[in-house]
C-alpha positions in Angstrom: 108.3 132.3 130.5 108.9 128.5 130.7 106.0 126.2 129.8 103.7 125.3 132.6 102.7 121.8 133.6 99.0 121.0 133.2 97.0 121.1 136.4 96.7 117.9 138.4 94.2 115.5 136.8 94.2 117.3 133.4 95.8 114.3 131.7 94.3 111.6 133.8 92.9 108.4 132.2 89.4 109.7 132.7 90.1 112.8 130.5 91.3 110.6 127.6 88.6 108.0 127.4 89.5 106.0 130.5 92.9 104.8 129.2 96.5 105.8 129.7 98.1 105.8 126.3 101.3 103.7 126.0 102.3 104.1 122.5 104.8 102.9 119.9 105.8 104.0 116.4 105.1 101.6 113.6 105.6 104.0 110.7 105.3 101.4 107.9 105.8 97.8 106.9 106.4 98.7 103.2 107.2 102.3 103.1 104.6 104.3 101.1 102.7 101.3 99.8 101.2 99.6 102.8 97.6 100.2 101.6 96.4 99.8 98.1 98.0 98.9 94.9 100.9 100.7 93.1 103.1 100.3 90.1 105.2 97.7 92.1 102.3 95.6 93.1 100.3 95.2 96.2 102.3 95.9 99.4 99.8 95.2 102.1 101.2 92.5 104.5 98.4 91.5 106.9 100.5 88.9 108.6 103.2 91.5 109.4 100.6 93.9 110.8 99.1 91.1 112.8 102.5 90.2 114.3 103.4 93.8 115.0 100.1 94.5 116.8 100.3 91.3 118.8 103.9 92.0 119.8 103.3 95.6 120.8 100.1 94.7 122.7 102.1 92.0 124.6 104.6 94.6 125.6 101.9 96.9 127.0 101.3 99.2 124.0 97.7 100.3 123.5 98.4 103.0 120.9 100.3 102.9 117.6 101.3 105.8 115.3 101.6 104.8 111.6 101.8 106.5 108.3 98.9 106.2 105.8 100.3 107.5 102.6 104.1 107.9 103.3 105.4 109.8 100.3 102.4 109.1 98.1 104.0 106.4 96.0 101.0 104.2 96.1 97.9 106.2 97.2 96.0 108.3 96.7 95.5 107.6 93.1 96.7 110.4 91.0 95.7 111.7 87.5 98.1 110.1 85.0 98.6 113.5 83.4 99.2 115.4 86.6 100.8 113.4 89.4 99.7 115.9 92.0 96.0 115.9 91.1 94.2 113.4 93.4 91.6 111.2 91.7 90.6 109.2 94.8 91.5 106.1 96.8 91.6 102.7 95.1 89.0 100.3 96.5 91.9 98.0 97.6 93.2 100.8 99.8 90.0 100.7 101.8 90.1 96.9 102.1 93.7 97.0 103.2 93.2 99.9 105.6 90.0 98.4 107.1 91.7 95.1 107.6 94.7 96.7 109.4 92.3 98.7 111.6 90.5 95.5 112.5 93.7 93.8 113.4 94.8 96.6 115.6 91.4 96.6 117.4 91.5 92.9 117.9 94.6 93.5 120.1 93.2 96.5 121.9 95.5 98.9 120.0 94.3 102.3 119.1 95.7 104.0 116.1 97.2 107.4 115.5 97.3 107.7 111.7 99.7 110.2 110.2 98.8 111.0 106.6 102.0 112.1 105.1 105.8 111.8 105.6 107.7 115.1 105.1 109.4 113.7 102.1 106.2 114.0 100.1 106.2 117.7 100.7 109.5 118.4 99.1 109.2 120.9 96.3 111.0 118.8 93.7 112.2 115.2 93.4 115.8 114.3 93.6 117.7 112.4 90.8 119.1 110.0 93.3 115.8 109.4 95.1 115.0 105.8 96.0 111.7 106.1 94.3 110.2 108.0 91.4 107.7 109.8 93.6 110.0 111.1 96.4 109.4 114.8 96.6 106.9 114.9 93.8 103.9 115.7 95.9 105.1 119.2 97.0 102.7 121.1 94.7 99.7 119.2 96.2 100.5 120.9 99.6 101.0 124.4 98.2 98.4 124.8 95.4 94.9 125.3 96.8 93.2 123.5 94.0 95.4 120.4 94.3 95.1 120.5 98.1 91.3 120.7 97.8 91.2 117.8 95.3 93.1 115.7 97.9 90.8 116.7 100.7 87.6 116.2 98.8 88.5 113.0 96.8 90.6 111.2 99.3 90.6 112.5 102.9 86.9 113.3 103.2 85.8 109.9 101.8 88.3 108.2 104.2 87.2 109.9 107.4 83.5 110.1 106.8 82.7 106.5 105.9 
């Protein structure tokens, strides 16, 4: 049976908070290290996010999808002995993320954050990978204890504050 269209009015602006979503993809400015510090430094570029949100808003976008952790090369902070065991989020992550959210809001842009890129879920890293972390987070998505550590030490604190 082919998919059926929603009934008239089911996706009207009134049913999604009074706004028609016109979105764009802004997956990253610095892939995997937009928020918080990492071994390469501090990748957050407030001026680039500001310019992107201003440009997108001027073109009619009111919703932007972006990646939060990418492949996990910067955040969440991992145990140095087990690169899949989440310790938490660096305080600078919160400062960067909050600043970015404020900049989006100042331009009337709603955010649709995507936590992970599929690359993070690969079971094993590749020798020719562009980063040392590509594909090294796979166990965090398959081991219940590692997944729980991420949810309790990073995800829950991020969404409940």
